[in-house]
C-alpha positions as CSV (number, residue, x, y, z in Angstrom):
1,M,113.4,99.2,105.7
2,D,110.3,101.0,104.4
3,M,109.1,102.5,107.7
4,P,106.1,104.5,106.3
5,S,104.7,101.3,104.7
6,I,105.2,99.3,107.8
7,E,103.5,102.0,109.9
8,Q,100.6,102.1,107.5
9,E,100.2,98.3,107.7
10,A,100.1,98.5,111.5
11,S,97.6,101.4,111.4
12,E,95.3,99.5,108.9
13,L,95.3,96.5,111.2
14,L,94.4,98.7,114.2
15,R,91.6,100.3,112.2
16,M,90.3,96.9,111.2
17,L,90.3,95.7,114.9
18,W,88.5,98.9,115.9
19,R,85.9,98.5,113.1
20,D,85.3,94.9,114.0
21,R,85.5,95.4,117.8
22,Y,81.9,94.2,118.4
23,H,82.6,91.0,116.6
24,L,86.0,90.4,118.2
25,W,85.2,91.6,121.8
26,G,81.4,90.9,121.8
27,D,79.5,93.2,124.2
28,Q,82.6,94.4,126.0
29,D,83.2,98.1,125.7
30,I,86.8,98.7,124.8
31,T,89.0,101.7,124.3
32,P,91.5,102.3,121.4
33,L,94.2,101.4,123.9
34,Q,92.6,98.0,124.5
35,A,92.3,97.4,120.8
36,R,96.1,96.9,120.5
37,D,95.7,93.2,121.2
38,P,97.9,90.7,119.5
39,R,95.5,87.9,120.4
40,K,92.6,89.6,118.6
41,A,94.9,90.5,115.7
42,A,95.8,86.9,115.3
43,L,92.2,86.0,115.3
44,A,91.5,88.5,112.6
45,Y,94.1,86.8,110.4
46,G,92.5,83.4,111.1
47,F,95.3,82.3,113.5
48,E,95.1,80.7,116.9
49,Y,97.0,82.6,119.6
50,R,98.1,80.6,122.6
51,E,100.2,81.3,125.7
52,L,102.0,78.2,126.9
53,P,104.1,77.5,130.0
54,N,107.2,77.4,127.8
55,L,108.2,76.8,124.2
56,G,111.2,74.5,125.0
57,D,109.3,71.3,124.0
58,P,111.3,69.3,121.4
59,K,108.6,69.9,118.9
60,F,109.4,73.6,119.0
61,I,113.2,73.6,119.3
62,R,116.2,71.5,118.3
63,G,119.2,70.9,120.5
64,G,117.8,72.6,123.6
65,S,120.6,75.2,123.7
66,G,120.8,78.9,123.2
67,P,118.3,81.6,124.3
68,K,114.9,80.5,125.4
69,I,112.2,80.9,122.8
70,A,109.6,83.6,123.7
71,G,107.4,83.4,120.6
72,L,106.8,81.5,117.4
73,I,104.6,81.5,114.4
74,D,103.6,78.4,112.5
75,R,101.8,79.1,109.3
76,Q,101.1,75.5,108.5
77,A,99.2,75.1,111.8
78,N,97.8,78.7,111.7
79,R,99.1,79.3,115.2
80,I,101.1,81.8,117.2
81,A,102.5,80.7,120.5
82,I,103.9,82.9,123.3
83,S,105.8,81.6,126.3
84,Q,104.5,82.4,129.7
85,E,108.0,82.4,131.2
86,F,108.5,86.1,130.5
87,S,107.1,89.4,131.9
88,P,103.9,91.0,130.6
89,T,105.8,93.6,128.7
90,V,107.9,91.0,127.0
91,K,104.9,88.8,126.2
92,L,103.0,91.7,124.7
93,F,105.8,93.0,122.6
94,T,106.8,89.5,121.4
95,G,103.1,88.8,120.5
96,A,103.0,92.1,118.5
97,H,106.4,91.2,116.9
98,E,104.9,87.8,115.7
99,I,101.9,89.7,114.3
100,G,104.5,91.8,112.4
101,H,106.0,88.7,110.8
102,L,102.5,87.5,110.0
103,A,101.5,90.8,108.3
104,L,104.8,91.5,106.6
105,H,106.6,88.2,105.8
106,K,104.2,86.1,103.9
107,G,106.8,83.5,102.8
108,E,107.8,82.4,106.3
109,V,106.4,79.0,107.3
110,M,107.9,78.7,110.8
111,H,109.6,81.4,112.8
112,R,110.9,81.5,116.4
113,D,111.9,84.5,118.4
114,R,113.8,85.1,121.6
115,A,112.4,87.4,124.3
116,L,111.7,91.0,123.0
117,D,110.5,94.1,124.8
118,G,111.3,96.7,122.2
119,R,114.5,98.0,123.6
120,P,117.4,98.7,121.2
121,V,119.2,95.4,120.7
122,G,123.0,95.2,120.6
123,G,124.6,93.5,117.7
124,P,123.3,92.9,114.1
125,R,119.7,91.9,113.4
126,N,118.5,91.0,110.0
127,L,116.0,93.1,108.1
128,E,113.0,91.0,108.8
129,E,113.6,91.1,112.6
130,R,114.0,94.9,112.5
131,E,110.8,95.2,110.4
132,A,108.8,93.1,112.8
133,D,110.2,95.1,115.7
134,F,109.1,98.4,114.1
135,F,105.6,96.9,113.2
136,A,105.2,95.9,116.9
137,A,106.2,99.4,118.0
138,C,103.7,101.0,115.6
139,F,100.9,98.6,116.6
140,L,101.4,98.9,120.4
141,M,102.3,102.6,120.4
142,P,100.2,104.2,117.6
143,A,101.6,107.6,116.7
144,K,98.4,109.6,117.3
145,L,97.6,107.9,120.6
146,V,101.1,108.3,122.0
147,A,101.3,111.9,120.9
148,D,97.9,112.8,122.4
149,R,98.8,111.2,125.7
150,F,102.3,112.7,125.7
151,R,101.0,116.2,125.2
152,R,98.3,115.8,127.8
153,L,100.7,114.5,130.3
154,F,103.5,117.0,129.8
155,L,101.3,120.0,129.0
156,C,102.9,120.9,125.7
157,G,102.1,121.6,122.1
158,D,103.5,119.7,119.1
159,Q,106.9,119.2,120.8
160,L,108.1,119.4,124.4
161,H,110.7,122.1,124.8
162,F,113.2,120.7,127.2
163,N,114.4,123.3,129.7
164,D,115.6,123.4,133.3
165,T,112.0,123.3,134.7
166,V,111.1,120.2,132.7
167,A,114.4,118.6,133.7
168,Y,113.8,119.4,137.4
169,H,110.3,117.9,137.3
170,L,111.6,114.7,135.6
171,D,114.7,114.1,137.8
172,A,115.8,116.8,140.3
173,H,119.0,114.8,140.8
174,N,120.0,114.7,137.2
175,I,119.1,118.2,135.8
176,E,122.4,118.8,134.0
177,G,122.6,115.3,132.7
178,L,119.1,115.7,131.0
179,L,119.8,119.3,129.8
180,Y,123.1,118.4,128.2
181,A,122.3,114.9,127.0
182,S,123.5,114.0,123.5
183,A,120.8,114.5,120.8
184,D,121.4,110.9,119.6
185,S,120.9,109.4,123.1
186,L,117.6,108.3,124.7
187,E,118.3,109.9,128.1
188,R,115.6,112.5,127.9
189,E,113.1,110.1,126.3
190,L,113.8,107.5,128.9
191,A,113.1,110.0,131.7
192,L,109.8,111.0,130.0
193,A,108.8,107.4,129.3
194,R,109.1,106.3,132.9
195,C,108.0,109.6,134.5
196,Q,105.6,109.0,137.4
197,R,105.4,112.5,138.8
198,F,105.2,115.8,136.8
199,N,104.1,119.3,137.6
200,N,103.7,118.3,141.3
201,L,101.2,115.6,140.4
202,N,101.5,111.8,140.5
203,V,100.9,110.3,137.0
204,V,100.9,107.0,135.3
205,S,104.0,106.7,133.2
206,L,103.5,106.5,129.4
207,A,105.3,103.1,129.4
208,T,102.8,101.7,132.0
209,Q,99.8,103.2,130.1
210,F,100.8,101.3,127.0
211,G,102.1,98.2,128.7
212,V,105.6,98.4,127.2
213,S,109.1,98.7,128.6
214,D,110.6,102.1,129.4
215,S,113.1,101.6,126.6
216,A,110.4,100.7,124.0
217,M,108.5,103.9,124.8
218,A,111.6,106.0,124.8
219,L,112.6,104.8,121.4
220,R,109.0,105.5,120.1
221,L,109.1,109.0,121.5
222,K,112.4,109.5,119.7
223,E,111.0,108.2,116.4
224,L,107.9,110.5,116.7
225,G,110.1,113.6,117.4
226,L,108.0,114.6,120.4
227,V,111.0,116.1,122.2
228,R,112.6,119.3,120.8
229,W,116.3,119.6,120.7
230,P,118.4,121.3,122.0
């Protein structure tokens, strides 16, 4: 998987949405955080983006068995559809995942996806699915925006030095677990992603700020290397 190229593709789409924000959002004042909108991204590609009560209609699925469909892309109809059966975080990530397929996988005519929220998925996943997942992460959690908010929230420089004070503020009941977590685990990043109180102040968690699951944000923090080990 060519991660730098995928990240660049997502960044260029975000720049295009920001550049064309007055055309796409009209007179509405938006922030860079609000520009991460799969619906507007679909519109920029000339696709319709619809949320439907479910995608279990026979025209979308054969057999009616297996996991429920959360999202699909139909290039012949120029349409992306997202099921309303799932949580806002799942709908947002699934929508961004479909935009990933649209941007990266030009040869696909029809594609269906089960519910996704960006958390690591057990079992094998083919390359195209992993690429669309990574595109969605880069689109919804842009590196600079995440890093800026992370450093502002946790009062650190380039990386957060994890010590007993930080561990105490994150989870006073699990200080040793956080201090001695394995470097290849997501334990520290999960605590940071869902943190709602730090330095004796109530805060909005990073996951909530970006509208993603705790696991998706934790994985992105790990990818961006924002936590210093050991």
